[in-house]
N, C-alpha and C positions, 0 to 999 in steps of 0.2 A: 905264747900260750904255754901252759903247763903240760908235762907228760902225764899219763895216767897214774903212775906211781907217786908223782909229786902232788897231783890232785887229791888222791886218796889220803896222803899224809896230812894235807892241809885240812880237808874235811874232818878227819879225825880229831885234830887239834880244836876245831871250831865246834864240832857237835858232841864230842866226847862220849858220854853214855847213851846218847839218843839212839834208839833202834834204827838200824839201816836195812838189814836182811831178815825176813821172816820166812822160815822154812818148817813146814809141819808145826810142831809145838814149840820151836826154838825162836828166840829173837836175839839177833847178833848185833851188837852196837857198832857204831862207826869206829870206836877205839879198838874193839876186838877184831874187827874185820882188818883194820890196818896192822895190828899186831900179828895176826895169823899170816897176812901177806908178807910181812917182814921175815917171819920165821920160815915161810915157804921159800922166799928168795934166798935165804941163807942155806936152806937144805939143797936147793938146786945149784947154788954156786959151789958148794962143796962136792957136788957130783960132777963139776966141771963145766956146767952150763954157764954161759956169759953173754955178753952183749952181742946181739946179731944172730945168735943160735936159734934154730927152729925146734920147737918141741910139740909133738902131737899129743893132744888131749882127747881121749875117747872115753867119755864118762857121762852117765845120766845126770839129770839136774840134781844138784846137792850144793851145800855150802863149800865143799871141797873144790868144786869146779871153779868158784870164784877165788878161793885161796890161791889156787894154781895160776889162774889168769893174772891176778893182781901181782902175785909174786914174780911171775915172769916179766911183767911190765916194769917193775922196779929194777930188775936186772938189765933191762934193754933187750931181753930175749923176745922171740916172736911166738905167739900161740898159734898152733895149727889146729883149727876146730874141726874135728872129724865127725861125721854122722855115725851115731851109735848103731845104726842098722846095717852098716857096710860089712862085708865079709869076703873072704876068698880073694881072688885076683884084683877085684875092685879096690879092696882095702889095702892090699899089699902095694899096688901101683900108685895109689894116692899118697901113702906114707913116704914111699921112695921119691916120688915126684916132688914132694915138699922139702926134701933134704933135711928131714928131721934127725937130730942127733940123739934124741931121747923120746920115749913114748911114755905116757901116763895112762894106765888102763884101769877102768873101774871093774868091779866084780861082775857085773852083768855082761861085760864085753870081753872077759878074759878068754872064753872059749874061742871066740872069733880070732882073737890074737894068736892063741896057741896054734891054730890051724895054719897060720902063715909064717910063724916066727923063723922057721928053718930056712925059708926062702927069702927072708927079708934082708936087704942089703943096707949098709950105712948107719944102722942104729947102734949107738954105743952103750946106751943105758936104758934100763926099763924100770919103772916104778909101777907097782901093781897093788891091788887090794882085793884079792879073792880070799881064799881060805888060808893062804900062806903056805899051803902044802904043794907038793909036786916037784918035778925036776927043774923048773925054770929058775935061772939065776937072776933074781930081781930083788927089789926092796919093797917091803910092805909099806904102803902110803902112810898109815897111821903111825907105825913105829918110826919110819924115816922122818916124819914131821915132828913127832914129839922129841926125838933125839937131837934135833937141830936148834941152833940159836940164830937170831937175826944177824944181818950183815952189819958189819962195823962201818962207820962213816967212810973209812978209807977204801972200802970195797965196793962202795956204790959208784957205778960208772957215770961219767958225764954223758948226758943224753939230750938230744933235741926233740922237739915235738914232731918234727917232720920225719923222723925215723920210723921204721915199720913197727906196728903193734901186733897185727893179727893177719892170718891168712884163713879166708873161708873159701867155699867152693860154689861154683855155679851149679845149677840143677843137672846139667849134663844131658839135656833132652835130645841134643843133636850130636852126641859123641861123648868122649870122656869129659868129666867136669874140668873146668878151667880154674886155676888157683888165683884168687883175687886178694891182693895185698893192700891193706889200708894202714895209714899212719895214725899215731896218737892224735894229731891235729884233726884229721878227717873224722874220726869217731867222736871226739869230744865236742868238736864244733857242731856236728849233727845233733848231739844230745842237748847242748846248750840252746840251740835254736828250736828244737822241738819243745823243750821245757817252756821257752818264752812264748812260742806261738800257740801252744796248747793251754797256756796259762796255768801252769803247774806251780805249786808252792811247797814250802817245807811241811805243810799240813797234809800233804797228799801221800797216798800209798798206792803204788802201781803194781798190779797183779799180772803175772805171766805164767801160763801153763804150757808154753811152747818150749821146745828143746833148746838149751843154751848154746848149741853149736851153730845157731842161726843168727844172722845179723838183727833180725827184728827184736828178740828179747835182749840181745847184747846192747844194743843202742837205745831202742825205744823204752826199755824198762830198767835194766841194770845201770847203765850210765846216765840216763835221764834222771833217775831217782838220785844218783850221786850228785850231779851238778845242781839239783834243785834242793838239796838238803832234805830230801824226802825219804820215804821208806820203799823197799822193793819186796814184794811177796812172790816167791818162787815155788811153784807146785812141782811135785815129782814128775807129773805127766798130765796131759789134758784128759778130763772126765767131764762129760756133759752133765751127768747126775750130781757131780760134786762141785761144779763150777760156782754156782751162785752161794752154795753153802760156805765155800772157801772165801768168797768175796765178803760175805757177811761176817764170818768169824774173824777175819783179819781187818775188817772195816776198810776194804780197799776202795779208793775213790775213782780209780782209772784202771784200764787194762789194755793190753794190745791184742791184736787178732791177725789171723790170715784168712784166706778165702773161705774155707769150709766152716770156720769156727761159729760165725753168727748164724748161718743157716741151721746148723746143728742145735744151737741153743734155741732158736725159734721152733724147731721140730719137737722140743720136749713138751710134755703136757702143761697147759696153762695153769697158773696158780694164783690165788689171791695175793700172795707175797711178791708177785712180779714187779709191782710198782714200788716196793720198799727196799730195793737193793741200794746199798750206799754208794755204789759206783755212779758217777754222773757223766763220764765221758770214756770213749775208747778210741784207739788209733791203730791203723793198719791199712792193709790193701785187700781188696776183693769183696767190696759190699755193693752190689747193684742197687739201683734206686729203690726197688721194693723192699729189699733187706734193710737197707739204710732207714727207711721210714717205719718199717715194722719194728725194728729194735727201739727206735725212739719212742714209738707209741706204746709198745708193750712193757718195756722195762724203764722208760724215762731216762735212757742213756743216749747222750749225743754222740753220734758217729762222726769222727774226724778222719774221713777217708783221705788217704795220701797215696802218692806214687813215688817210687824210687827203686834203685837197684844197689847192691853192694858195691858195684863199680862207681856209682855216681854219688857217693857220699851218703848212701843208704836211704835218703829221701830228698825229693826236689820240689814237690807241690803238696799242699795240705788245705783242707777245708778248716778254716779257723772257727773257734767257738762263737756261736751266735750269728754267723754269716755263712754257713755251709750251704752248698747247693747239692741236694741228693742226685745221685747218678754221676757226679763228677769226682775228680781226685783233687779238686781245689786249685788254689792259685800258687804262683811260683814262690819258692823260698828265697830269702835274701841271699845273695852271693852266687846265684846261678842264673843262667839264660836258658830258657827252654823254648824251642820252636817246633813247628810241624813242617816237615820237608817232603817233597815228592822224590821219585827215584833218581832224579838228576840234581838233587840238593837245592832245588828252588823252594822258597818258602810258599806255603799254601795259604789261601785266604781263610777267614773265619768260617768254621763250619765244615771244612773239607777235611777228610780222613787222610792221613799220611804218616810218616815215621816220626816218632818223638826223638828229637836230637837235643843234646844238652852240652853245655860248656860252663866251667867255673869262671867266676869273675874275681876270685881270690886264689892264691896258690895253695896247693896241698890240701884241698878240702874234697878232692876226689881220690880214687885209687891211683896208685903209681904204676899201674900196668899188670897184666897177667904174669905171674911169676914164671920165669924161664920160657915165656912164650911171646917173644917180641913181634912175631908174625901175626899172632892173634890180636895183640894190642893194636898194631897198625891197621889190621883188617876192620876194626870197629871204629877207626878214626878216619874221617874224610873232611877235607876243607876246614880243619880245625874244630870239628864238632864231633862229640862222641855219639855214635849211632846206636841206639838202644835195641833195635830190632823189634820194637813195639810199635803198634799203630795207635794213633790218637787224634783228637781234634780239640780246638779251642773256640770258645764262644766270645761274643762281643765284650763280655765282662772280665775276660782273662781267666775263666775257669776251664781246666783241661778235663777231658774225658778219655779214659783208657779204652781202646777198642780191640785189644788182643794182640797176639804175637804176629809179626809180619810174616814169619816163616809158616805160621798156621793159616794164613790167608788162603781162602779156597779160590782156586782158578777155574771157573766154569764158563766154557764157551766164550772166552775173551773177556769176561767180567771178573773183576777181583772182588770177592765177598769177605768182609770181616766177620768171622764167627760170632763176635760180640753182638753184632746187630741182630743176629738170629736168636742168640741165647737170651738176650734181655727181654724179647717179646715172648718166648716160650715160657720164661720164668714168671711172667705175669699171670699165667693160668693158675687158678687156685689149687689145682691137683698136683702141680709140678714142685718138687723140692729142688732138684738139680738138673742142669742140662749142659751138655757139651756138643757144640757144632764142629764138624771138621769135614774134610774132603776125602772121598774115596775114589780110586782110579776108575775112569770111564773111557772106553775106546773112542767115543765121538766127541765128547765135551772136555776131555782132559780130566776133569774131576766132576763128580756129582756131590751134592750136599747131603750129609747124614747127621742125624742128631741121636745122641744117646740120652735117655731120660730116666731120672729116678723120681718116682711118685712119693707124695707125702703119705705117712702112715694112714691107713683107712680111707684114702682117696682113690678114685678110679677115673680114668678117661681112656677112650680107645684111640687108635691111630687116626681114623678118619676125622673124629671130632677135634683132635689136636691139630690136624692139618687145617681144618676149617678155621680154627682160631688163628692160625698163622697166615692164612690167605687174606684175612681181614686186616692184617697188620704189616705184612711184608710185601715187597715188590715181587712180581711173579718169578723173576730169575733167581731170587733168594729162597724160594720155597724148598724145603727139604724134600728129596726124593725118598730117602730111607729113614725110617724110624725104628729104634729098638728100645724097649723098656728093659732097664737093668736094675738089679738090687742095690748096686753101688758102682761108682765110677772108679777106675784105677787112679791112685794119687801117689805122689811122692811123700817123703817123710814130712815135708812142709805143707802138706795138704793141697798141693797144686795138681790139678787134673792132668794126667799123663796122656796128652792127645796123640803123642807118637805111638803109644801102645794101642790106642783106639784105632788109629789109621792102619797100623799093621794088622790088627785083628780084622778089619774090614767088615763086610757083611757076613752074616751067619744064617743058619736055618731059622733063627727067631726074628730076623729082620723083615720088617714090612716095607714093601716096595710100592710107592705111589703109582708108578706106571702100570705095574702088573695088576694092582688092585683096581 
């Protein structure tokens, strides 16, 4: 298989002036993208960056982000994709842990970098793009780029597709984020198979408003468009009010999502234009059955819900077009084996909830381990299976259902409760927009169940009525004891609900207690 650099070069020869990247009012062709990547690789090479070097990129969504990534790929260097919201000790520790020789900083992130640069060890070069003023000894990205020329053929290093391409970070909900390193083969294979399974073609345009430091837009949008000879539309940031306008303006036919995106779009005021959006499909993770069906009914967009992790080749199951099953994450992707295990690694029968475990059937299509953390790599591997830490189940037709994080499982009086089972029933209530179920400490039962609920605009329901709704749908041991209505749930940059923060917060003066009531 080709490396990313070789793939981009070939696609530029084949597609020439065809637009590849759309950003705001700009359309950048395949040829131009490749030329800019070549020029960036030359600039980085003259800075001393070479094969195997790690380079931190901390920049908001822009064409420059892709010029840098693709330029590094051509050099055989490794992109370290940093969350643009990080600052202070968290930012410093992750840059150092990644062994980055160089950092590329966007103007919006420069202040965060300035706060840590005197304490930062190991970084030899800095490229930045703020005002160009100040005491920092760095290189302006625009000037650095324009003054550089592409690599000569003799400067292009030999490179195999199994060599590392990128480092991303886990969410870090149970400690410091782990560094996940993936090869060229892992990322490109994932993109090729998503393109095939989602039936994408050269006529498609894939829209993403998610930050480019995440695997979702990297693989599902940027690389999937590249392998399909399609176009990719990158928005500067997510905006619910701008979302469909962008889709229409760029005639995007597909888009990717994470958990909160679809509910946010559904919460927007209905419009007669809802059925006229050019997008016909979307793919991502975090769409419960009700959301899945509501998006299809209101917007005419087919939801291709999938499941995966950056460690496991970014996606492992998918609902295929025309045969999706709402509420599930679809069927297994070619090249992987997915099972449901109990705590002793025994496979569970159909319908039983257990841990999702995964192994590849081909080499180098999963991550090659947590960078510099062999003990963490070993910890997640048992009996030759990667243990995801996620709960799930499979039905008789081979469709898998995601049931939440194993570590988030609520242990109540000897019963293990999957938060997902509670959340999916609460979310069926017409007044509920979002719900998070989690355990809070209890001296008798070990944990009691609490739900944090966000209501839909203009809708009302009280705690007693919501509990009555639950009582009709949940087993007695699963009934929430505590209910708290919130304006919003705490979330990560990737819009995942931060249940650790909710658990630490516990009950408050605003929390309703079923037993006391």
